[in-house]
C-alpha positions as CSV (number, residue, x, y, z in Angstrom):
1,M,-76.6,82.8,55.5
2,Y,-76.7,81.2,58.9
3,H,-76.8,83.4,62.0
4,F,-78.1,83.9,65.5
5,Q,-78.1,86.8,68.0
6,L,-79.0,86.1,71.6
7,D,-79.6,88.3,74.7
8,L,-77.9,86.7,77.7
9,S,-78.2,89.7,80.0
10,K,-81.2,88.5,81.9
11,L,-80.3,84.9,82.2
12,K,-79.7,83.7,85.8
13,R,-76.1,83.0,86.8
14,E,-75.1,80.6,89.5
15,S,-71.6,82.0,90.0
16,R,-70.1,85.5,90.6
17,F,-67.8,85.3,87.6
18,P,-67.4,89.0,86.6
19,Y,-66.9,88.7,82.9
20,R,-70.6,88.1,82.0
21,L,-71.7,88.1,78.5
22,W,-74.4,90.5,77.5
23,Q,-75.2,89.2,74.0
24,V,-73.8,86.8,71.5
25,F,-73.8,87.1,67.7
26,H,-72.7,84.4,65.3
27,C,-73.0,84.5,61.5
28,R,-71.6,82.5,58.6
29,G,-71.6,84.5,55.4
30,L,-72.1,87.9,56.9
31,S,-72.0,90.5,54.1
32,L,-71.7,94.2,55.1
33,R,-72.4,97.1,52.7
34,T,-69.4,99.4,52.5
35,E,-71.5,102.5,51.9
36,Q,-73.4,102.1,55.2
37,H,-71.5,102.9,58.4
38,S,-72.3,100.9,61.5
39,A,-74.1,102.6,64.3
40,R,-72.3,103.7,67.4
41,K,-73.3,101.0,69.8
42,N,-72.9,101.4,73.5
43,H,-71.3,98.1,74.3
44,F,-67.9,96.4,74.5
45,E,-67.3,93.7,71.9
46,V,-64.6,91.3,71.0
47,C,-65.4,90.2,67.4
48,L,-63.6,87.1,66.1
49,R,-63.5,87.3,62.3
50,L,-62.8,83.7,61.5
51,E,-62.9,83.4,57.7
52,S,-63.6,85.4,54.6
53,D,-63.2,85.2,50.9
54,A,-61.0,88.3,51.2
55,K,-57.5,87.7,52.4
56,I,-57.2,91.1,54.0
57,C,-59.7,93.0,56.1
58,K,-59.7,96.8,55.5
59,D,-62.3,98.1,57.9
60,I,-62.2,101.6,59.3
61,I,-62.4,102.0,63.1
62,N,-63.0,105.5,64.4
63,G,-61.6,106.9,61.1
64,Q,-58.4,104.7,61.3
65,P,-58.1,102.0,58.7
66,I,-57.0,98.5,59.7
67,H,-55.2,96.1,57.4
68,V,-55.1,92.6,58.8
69,P,-55.4,89.1,57.4
70,Y,-58.0,86.5,58.4
71,P,-58.5,85.1,61.0
72,H,-58.3,88.2,63.3
73,A,-60.1,89.7,66.3
74,V,-61.3,93.3,66.7
75,W,-61.9,94.9,70.1
76,K,-64.8,97.4,69.7
77,M,-65.0,100.0,72.4
78,P,-68.4,101.5,73.5
79,K,-69.8,104.1,71.0
80,Q,-66.9,103.4,68.6
81,L,-67.7,103.7,64.9
82,I,-66.9,100.7,62.7
83,A,-67.2,100.9,58.9
84,P,-66.7,97.8,56.7
85,G,-64.1,98.1,54.1
86,D,-65.4,95.5,51.6
87,N,-68.5,93.4,50.8
88,Y,-66.9,90.0,51.1
89,P,-68.9,87.5,53.3
90,R,-67.4,86.8,56.7
91,D,-67.8,84.2,59.4
92,V,-67.9,86.0,62.7
93,L,-68.4,85.2,66.4
94,A,-69.0,88.4,68.4
95,L,-68.8,88.3,72.2
96,I,-70.7,91.3,73.5
97,Y,-70.4,92.8,77.0
98,S,-71.8,95.7,78.9
99,P,-69.8,98.9,78.7
100,E,-68.8,98.7,82.3
101,T,-66.7,95.6,81.8
102,V,-64.0,97.4,79.7
103,D,-62.0,98.3,82.8
104,L,-62.2,94.7,84.0
105,F,-60.8,93.4,80.8
106,R,-58.1,96.1,80.8
107,Q,-57.1,95.1,84.3
108,A,-56.8,91.5,83.2
109,G,-54.6,92.4,80.3
110,L,-57.2,91.3,77.7
111,V,-57.4,94.5,75.7
112,P,-54.6,95.0,73.2
113,D,-53.2,98.3,72.0
114,V,-54.2,97.7,68.4
115,N,-57.8,97.6,67.0
116,G,-57.3,94.5,64.8
117,L,-55.2,91.6,65.9
118,P,-54.5,88.6,63.5
119,F,-54.0,85.2,65.2
120,V,-53.2,81.6,64.3
121,M,-56.3,79.4,64.3
122,N,-55.1,76.5,66.4
123,T,-56.9,73.4,67.8
124,E,-57.7,75.1,71.1
125,I,-59.5,78.1,69.6
126,S,-61.3,75.8,67.2
127,F,-62.4,73.5,70.1
128,L,-63.6,76.4,72.3
129,T,-65.5,78.0,69.4
130,E,-67.2,74.7,68.5
131,K,-68.1,74.1,72.2
132,F,-69.4,77.7,72.6
133,I,-71.7,77.4,69.6
134,R,-72.9,74.0,70.6
135,L,-73.8,75.2,74.1
136,V,-75.8,78.0,72.7
137,N,-78.3,75.4,71.5
138,N,-79.0,74.5,75.1
139,L,-79.0,78.1,76.3
140,Y,-81.8,77.8,78.8
141,S,-80.5,74.7,80.5
142,S,-79.2,75.1,84.1
143,G,-75.6,76.5,84.3
144,V,-75.2,77.1,80.5
145,A,-75.0,80.9,80.9
146,D,-72.1,80.5,83.4
147,Q,-70.3,78.1,81.0
148,L,-70.7,80.5,78.1
149,D,-69.3,83.4,80.3
150,W,-66.2,81.2,81.0
151,L,-65.8,80.0,77.5
152,G,-66.0,83.5,76.1
153,F,-63.3,84.6,78.6
154,C,-61.1,81.6,77.6
155,L,-61.6,82.4,73.9
156,I,-60.3,85.9,74.3
157,K,-57.3,84.7,76.3
158,E,-56.5,82.1,73.7
159,V,-56.8,84.5,70.8
160,L,-54.3,86.9,72.4
161,L,-51.9,84.0,73.0
162,A,-52.3,82.8,69.4
163,A,-51.7,86.4,68.2
164,S,-48.4,86.6,70.1
165,D,-47.3,83.2,68.5
166,R,-48.3,84.2,65.0
167,P,-45.4,83.5,62.7
168,E,-44.5,85.9,59.9
169,V,-44.3,82.9,57.4
170,Q,-46.4,79.8,58.0
171,T,-44.6,76.5,58.0
172,M,-45.9,73.7,55.8
173,E,-47.1,71.9,58.9
174,Q,-49.1,74.9,60.0
175,K,-50.6,75.3,56.6
176,M,-51.8,71.6,56.7
177,K,-53.2,72.1,60.2
178,N,-55.1,75.2,59.1
179,I,-56.5,73.4,56.1
180,A,-57.5,70.5,58.4
181,L,-59.3,72.8,60.8
182,W,-61.1,74.4,57.8
183,L,-62.2,71.0,56.5
184,K,-63.3,69.8,59.9
185,N,-65.4,72.9,60.5
186,H,-66.9,72.7,56.9
187,C,-67.1,68.9,56.6
188,S,-70.8,69.0,55.5
189,E,-69.8,71.0,52.5
190,S,-68.3,69.6,49.2
191,P,-64.6,70.6,49.5
192,D,-62.7,72.0,46.5
193,F,-59.2,70.7,47.3
194,H,-57.7,72.5,44.4
195,A,-59.0,75.8,45.5
196,L,-57.8,75.1,49.1
197,A,-54.3,74.4,47.8
198,R,-54.2,77.6,45.8
199,Q,-55.2,79.7,48.9
200,Y,-51.9,78.4,50.5
201,D,-49.8,79.0,47.3
202,L,-49.6,75.3,46.5
203,N,-50.5,73.3,43.5
204,Y,-52.7,70.2,44.1
205,T,-49.8,67.7,43.8
206,Q,-47.8,69.6,46.4
207,F,-50.8,69.9,48.7
208,Y,-51.6,66.2,48.4
209,Q,-48.1,65.1,49.1
210,E,-47.6,67.4,52.1
211,W,-51.1,66.5,53.5
212,R,-50.3,62.8,53.4
213,R,-46.9,63.5,55.1
214,H,-48.4,65.6,57.9
215,I,-51.9,64.2,58.4
216,G,-51.4,60.5,57.4
217,I,-54.6,59.9,55.4
218,T,-56.0,61.3,52.2
219,P,-57.9,64.6,52.4
220,Y,-61.1,62.8,51.4
221,Q,-60.7,60.2,54.1
222,Y,-60.2,63.1,56.6
223,V,-63.5,64.7,55.5
224,I,-65.3,61.4,55.9
225,Q,-63.9,61.0,59.4
226,S,-64.9,64.6,60.2
227,R,-68.5,63.9,59.0
228,L,-68.7,60.8,61.1
229,S,-67.4,62.7,64.1
230,A,-70.0,65.5,63.6
231,A,-72.7,62.9,63.3
232,A,-71.6,61.2,66.5
233,D,-71.7,64.6,68.2
234,L,-75.2,65.2,67.0
235,L,-76.3,61.8,68.1
236,K,-75.0,62.5,71.6
237,H,-76.3,66.0,72.1
238,S,-79.6,66.1,70.2
239,E,-82.7,64.2,69.4
240,I,-82.4,64.8,65.6
241,P,-83.5,61.7,63.7
242,V,-80.7,59.7,62.1
243,F,-82.0,60.2,58.6
244,K,-81.8,64.0,59.1
245,I,-78.3,63.8,60.6
246,I,-77.2,61.9,57.5
247,E,-78.4,64.8,55.4
248,M,-76.9,67.4,57.7
249,V,-73.4,65.9,57.5
250,N,-73.7,65.3,53.8
251,F,-73.3,61.5,53.5
252,S,-74.2,60.1,50.2
253,G,-76.7,57.6,51.5
254,T,-78.1,55.8,54.5
255,Y,-76.5,52.4,53.8
256,V,-73.0,53.9,53.3
257,F,-73.4,56.0,56.4
258,Y,-74.5,53.0,58.6
259,R,-71.7,50.9,57.3
260,R,-69.0,53.5,57.8
261,F,-70.3,54.5,61.2
262,E,-70.2,50.9,62.4
263,Q,-66.6,50.5,61.1
264,E,-65.6,53.7,63.0
265,Y,-67.5,53.2,66.3
266,G,-68.2,49.5,66.5
267,M,-72.0,49.9,66.7
268,T,-74.9,51.3,64.8
269,P,-75.9,55.0,65.2
270,D,-79.0,54.0,67.2
271,Q,-76.9,51.9,69.6
272,Y,-74.3,54.7,69.9
273,R,-77.1,57.2,70.8
274,K,-78.6,54.9,73.3
275,Q,-75.3,54.1,75.0
276,N,-74.2,57.8,75.2
277,K,-77.6,58.9,76.5
278,N,-77.3,56.4,79.3
């Protein structure tokens, strides 16, 4: 399980943006015990439940059950009691604010009337989430706290917009886009394309044909491109050695990685890092 929980309340801000994050919690593979109820925490939280092995979330909020598919968002009010409804691992990103900010969010129209709100995972939400998590790694750099405040606000707005656009039945194009987003975010893992197809009520032949029609390259080629993109991002934004990056993005070997990287970017990984650092 990968996770972090950070306190942003005491970080210096350079702007007067009112929607200031108090804390941030992110976890991949969070498993909650159904027999243990959560404490009544005195904060306001917008929790994005991005993925789970369960298709439906059945949590209980203040005694009221919710029954929503993934991905979805839950608005947790101060001192509200949340009880998990299953033990399935979840990927979550929680944006936590001081209790005084509830009225600000209400005035901005960013608090829905329902506790749990399903939404469509689109490219904008995926981009904002990735950028948010990446910025956390540079938390103590100048201006980062202000950027996280703004990104958190934008994420909440985009989730509400995506919720209003959620179709009752997904089109084949939307299914392929959702699978592509999942593969991009999990490119370092070894994908089970057959299992992915079954999640969207497709057999592998249907999935492969529809994928090629909507995406244009094979699923495996897409994973390789995503791994190269993730490696390029690490080269630009970190000092992690190249050999370690190769392991992190799950390339089969150094030679193959260098060859594919040069084909994609026209230079070696070391040259790419030097050029982008400059």
